[in-house]
C-alpha positions in Angstrom: -13.0 -9.7 16.4 -11.0 -11.3 19.1 -8.6 -12.9 16.8 -8.1 -9.7 14.9 -7.1 -7.7 17.7 -5.1 -10.6 19.0 -3.1 -10.5 15.7 -2.7 -6.9 15.9 -1.2 -7.0 19.3 0.9 -9.9 18.6 2.5 -8.4 15.7 2.8 -5.1 17.6 4.8 -6.5 20.3 7.1 -8.6 17.9 7.8 -5.6 15.6 8.1 -3.3 18.5 11.0 -5.6 20.2 12.5 -6.2 16.9 12.9 -2.5 15.6 15.5 -1.3 18.1 17.7 -4.2 17.5 17.6 -3.5 13.6 18.4 0.2 14.4 21.4 -0.6 16.5 22.7 -3.3 14.2 22.3 -1.2 11.3 24.1 1.8 12.7 27.0 -0.8 13.7 27.1 -2.1 10.3 26.6 1.1 8.3 23.5 -0.3 6.8 22.1 3.3 6.6 20.3 5.8 4.1 22.7 8.6 3.3 21.0 12.2 2.8 21.5 13.4 -0.6 20.1 15.8 -3.3 17.0 14.1 -3.8 16.5 13.0 -0.2 14.5 15.0 2.3 16.0 13.6 5.4 19.0 15.4 6.8 20.9 12.7 8.9 22.0 9.3 8.5 19.1 6.9 9.1 19.0 2.9 9.2 16.8 1.8 6.4 15.7 -1.8 7.0 12.7 -1.3 9.5 10.7 -3.2 7.0 12.2 -6.5 8.6 10.5 -6.0 11.7 7.2 -5.3 9.9 7.5 -8.6 8.0 8.3 -10.9 10.8 5.8 -9.2 13.0 3.1 -9.9 10.4 4.3 -13.4 9.3 4.6 -14.8 13.0 1.2 -13.2 14.2 -0.5 -14.6 11.1 0.7 -18.2 11.6 -0.3 -18.0 15.2 -3.7 -16.4 15.0 -5.1 -18.0 11.6 -6.6 -21.4 12.3 -4.3 -24.2 11.1 -6.8 -25.4 8.8 -6.4 -21.9 7.1 -2.6 -22.4 6.6 -2.9 -24.5 3.5 -5.3 -21.7 2.1 -2.8 -18.8 2.8 0.5 -20.6 2.2 0.9 -19.2 -1.4 0.2 -15.6 -0.1 3.0 -16.1 2.5 5.3 -17.5 0.1 4.7 -14.8 -2.6 5.4 -12.2 0.2 8.5 -13.8 1.2 9.8 -13.6 -2.3 9.0 -9.8 -2.2 10.8 -9.4 1.2 13.9 -11.1 0.1 14.1 -8.7 -3.0 13.5 -5.7 -0.8 16.2 -7.0 1.7 18.7 -7.4 -1.3 17.7 -4.0 -2.7 18.2 -2.3 0.6 21.6 -4.0 0.9 22.9 -3.8 -2.6 20.5 -1.9 -5.0 19.1 -4.1 -7.9 18.5 -3.2 -11.3 15.0 -2.3 -11.9 14.6 -5.1 -14.4 15.8 -7.6 -11.6 13.2 -6.1 -9.3 10.6 -6.3 -11.8 11.3 -10.0 -12.6 11.1 -10.8 -8.9 7.6 -9.1 -8.5 6.4 -11.1 -11.5 7.6 -14.2 -9.9 5.7 -13.5 -6.9 2.7 -12.4 -8.8 2.9 -15.6 -10.8 2.5 -17.6 -7.4 -0.6 -15.6 -6.5 -2.1 -15.9 -9.8 -1.5 -19.6 -10.7 -1.1 -21.3 -7.3 -3.5 -19.1 -5.3 -5.8 -18.3 -8.1 -6.0 -14.5 -7.4 -7.3 -13.1 -10.5 -9.4 -10.2 -11.9 -11.7 -12.5 -13.8 -14.3 -9.9 -15.1 -14.6 -6.3 -15.5 -17.6 -6.4 -13.0 -19.9 -4.7 -15.4 -17.5 -1.5 -15.8 -18.3 0.1 -19.1 -20.8 -2.9 -19.7 -18.1 -5.4 -19.7 -18.3 -8.6 -17.7 -16.5 -11.6 -18.9 -12.8 -11.5 -19.7 -10.7 -13.9 -22.0 -8.3 -15.7 -19.8 -5.2 -14.1 -21.3 -6.5 -10.6 -20.7 -7.6 -11.7 -17.0 -4.1 -12.7 -16.2 -2.7 -9.5 -18.0 -4.9 -7.2 -16.0 -4.1 -9.0 -12.8 -0.4 -8.8 -13.2 -0.8 -5.0 -14.1 -2.8 -4.6 -10.9 -0.3 -6.5 -8.7 2.7 -4.6 -10.0 1.3 -1.1 -10.1 -0.2 -1.2 -6.6 3.1 -2.7 -5.2 5.2 -0.1 -6.9 2.8 2.9 -6.2 3.0 2.2 -2.6 6.7 2.0 -2.7 6.8 5.4 -4.3 5.0 7.2 -1.7 7.5 6.0 1.0 9.2 9.6 0.9 8.4 11.1 4.2 8.6 10.1 7.7 5.6 8.3 8.8 3.7 8.8 5.5 3.7 5.3 4.1 3.1 3.6 7.4 0.2 5.9 8.2 -1.4 5.5 4.7 -1.0 1.7 5.0 -2.5 1.6 8.3 -5.8 3.5 7.0 -6.2 1.1 4.3 -5.5 -2.0 6.3 -8.0 -0.9 8.9 -10.6 -0.4 6.1 -9.9 -3.8 4.5 -9.7 -5.4 8.1 -13.1 -4.2 9.3 -14.8 -5.0 6.1 -13.6 -8.4 5.8 -14.5 -9.0 9.6 -18.0 -7.9 8.8 -18.5 -10.2 5.7 -17.1 -13.0 7.9 -13.9 -13.5 5.9 -11.7 -14.1 9.1 -8.5 -15.2 7.3 -8.3 -12.1 5.3 -9.3 -10.0 8.2 -6.7 -11.5 10.4 -4.2 -10.9 7.6 -5.1 -7.3 7.3 -4.9 -6.6 11.2 -1.6 -8.7 11.6 0.1 -6.2 9.3 -1.6 -3.2 10.6 -0.2 -4.0 14.1 3.4 -4.6 13.1 3.3 -1.1 11.0 1.7 0.6 13.9 4.8 -0.4 16.1 7.3 0.7 13.2 5.6 4.1 13.1 6.6 4.7 16.7 10.3 4.8 15.4 9.3 6.3 12.1 7.5 9.4 13.1 9.2 12.5 12.7 12.1 12.9 13.4 12.6 9.3 12.1 14.9 6.8 13.9 14.5 4.1 11.2 13.1 3.8 7.6 11.1 0.6 6.3 13.0 0.6 3.0 12.0 -1.4 0.0 12.0 -4.5 2.4 8.9 -2.9 4.0 7.3 -0.8 1.2 7.2 -3.7 -1.3 5.9 -6.0 1.1 3.1 -3.7 2.3 2.6 -2.8 -1.4 2.2 -6.3 -2.3 -0.2 -7.0 0.6 -2.5 -4.2 -0.3 -2.6 -5.3 -4.0 -3.7 -8.8 -2.7 -6.3 -7.4 -0.4 -7.4 -5.1 -3.0 -8.1 -7.9 -5.5 -9.6 -10.2 -3.0 -11.9 -7.4 -1.8 -13.1 -6.7 -5.5 -13.9 -10.5 -6.0 -15.6 -11.2 -2.7 -17.6 -7.9 -2.8 -18.8 -8.6 -6.4 -19.9 -12.1 -5.5 -21.8 -11.2 -2.4 -25.8 -11.5 -2.5 -27.5 -8.1 -3.6 -29.3 -7.9 -0.2 -25.9 -8.1 1.7 -25.7 -4.8 4.0 -22.1 -4.6 3.4 -22.0 -4.9 -0.4 -20.8 -2.0 -2.4 -22.2 -1.7 -5.8 -19.1 -0.4 -7.3 -16.4 -3.2 -6.5 -13.4 -1.6 -8.3 -14.1 1.9 -7.4 -14.5 1.3 -3.6 -11.1 -0.7 -3.6 -9.4 2.4 -5.6 -10.8 4.7 -2.8 -9.2 2.7 -0.1 -5.9 2.9 -1.8 -6.3 6.2 -3.5 -3.4 8.2 -2.3 -0.5 5.9 -3.8 -2.5 5.5 -7.0 -3.2 9.1 -7.7 0.3 10.1 -6.6 1.8 7.4 -9.2 -0.6 8.8 -12.1 0.3 12.4 -11.2 4.0 11.9 -11.5 3.8 10.0 -14.7 1.7 12.8 -16.2 4.1 15.4 -15.0 7.2 13.5 -16.1 5.9 12.8 -19.5 4.7 16.5 -20.0 8.3 17.4 -19.3 9.5 14.7 -21.8 11.1 12.7 -19.2 10.9 9.2 -18.4 8.1 8.0 -16.1 10.9 6.5 -13.9 12.9 9.5 -13.8 13.4 10.2 -9.9 12.5 13.8 -9.0 10.4 15.7 -6.3 7.2 15.7 -8.0 5.3 13.5 -5.6 2.2 14.7 -3.5 4.0 14.9 -0.5 6.8 17.0 -1.9 4.3 19.4 -3.3 2.6 19.9 0.0 5.7 20.3 1.9 6.4 23.3 -0.3 3.5 25.0 1.3 5.5 25.0 4.6 4.2 21.8 6.2 6.3 19.5 8.2 6.5 15.9 7.6 3.8 14.9 10.4 1.5 17.5 9.1 1.9 16.4 5.5 1.3 12.8 6.7 -1.9 13.6 8.6 -3.2 15.8 5.9 -3.1 13.0 3.2 -4.2 10.3 5.8 -7.3 12.7 6.2 -7.8 12.9 2.5 -7.7 9.1 2.4 -10.4 8.7 5.0 -12.3 11.2 3.2 -12.3 9.2 0.1 -13.2 6.1 1.9 -15.9 7.8 3.7 -17.5 8.8 0.4 -17.1 5.4 -0.9 -19.4 4.1 2.1 -21.8 7.0 1.6 -22.4 6.4 -2.3 -22.1 2.5 -1.7 -25.2 2.2 -4.1 -23.6 3.8 -7.0 -22.0 1.7 -9.7 -18.3 1.7 -10.7 -18.7 4.3 -13.4 -19.8 6.8 -11.0 -17.4 5.9 -8.3 -14.3 5.9 -10.3 -15.5 8.8 -12.3 -16.1 10.7 -9.1 -12.8 9.8 -7.7 -10.9 10.8 -10.8 -12.7 14.3 -11.1 -12.2 14.9 -7.3 -8.4 13.9 -7.4 -7.7 16.1 -10.3 -9.5 19.1 -8.6 -7.6 18.4 -5.6 -4.4 18.4 -7.6 -5.1 21.7 -9.4 -6.0 23.3 -6.1 -2.6 22.1 -4.7 -0.7 23.4 -7.7 -2.5 26.9 -7.4 -1.5 27.1 -3.7 2.2 26.3 -4.6 2.1 29.0 -7.4 0.4 31.4 -5.0 2.9 30.8 -2.4 5.8 31.1 -4.7 4.7 34.5 -6.2 4.3 35.9 -2.7 
């Protein structure tokens, strides 16, 4: 765990030193997020804090991953570089959705064809194991793009995206350490440290936002970790103490908040006969704030819910994906119904 902690501390220090520079430079150059009708924040705020997160993570990873491991992770870093530049470009001058998607597909292609990051089977889910190659590629592309963008979608409150990411990265990092996958453990903690430094400036009232620069990079990293977790966990011997019987279900529990939020808003928008891509205030964090909670309270509540899901996955580690996924879906539906009921009750008072 020495390398992991060193990676977290190194990335923390680098990001902590860079963020104030970004804030000052952004204010001078007017590179800021302007409050508007769909924005919750009330004041002009620098929006490129993700640069500090990326460089803290990148430099720390190169320092603390053994030089022999560089050839193993080089395509991950290159893919994240592509996502980073897409985010920077979009924060400076907004890109069309199609252009952003093409960039994400390019990064995903690097991971799939150069790093061989793939969902190669259904891991026994619904009795299906082997997948045709074309289906494997399609499912992997879909997974990478959905997780990346679902994380970007929850970046709507001070501290929320960073806190949710830290919980997920800690879970992945500790598990990879326990199964002796040091490279991915160090990658997890390197990004965790950088985000923690950023959160010091992003907590309510926020002095800086991560922007697409940070949200897309973190989202893609979580997608990579999730797929790698599924494959490594599935391939572990049955008697391994840290093996989860439900590989897919456990990965879903670790990143449950952005996934459920994305599914929820798609259902809500379609029920209103709107495009799933229509921006609005239907996100979970918007709904919770209607109950009178602050940014910080909403963030801590959602982080607690995420930790509960991870805890349940650990408790039920001997259950298969059918049960873990079904249970997660049912619990998420019930919690969503409770939230909607509380909002209706408050509005009727």
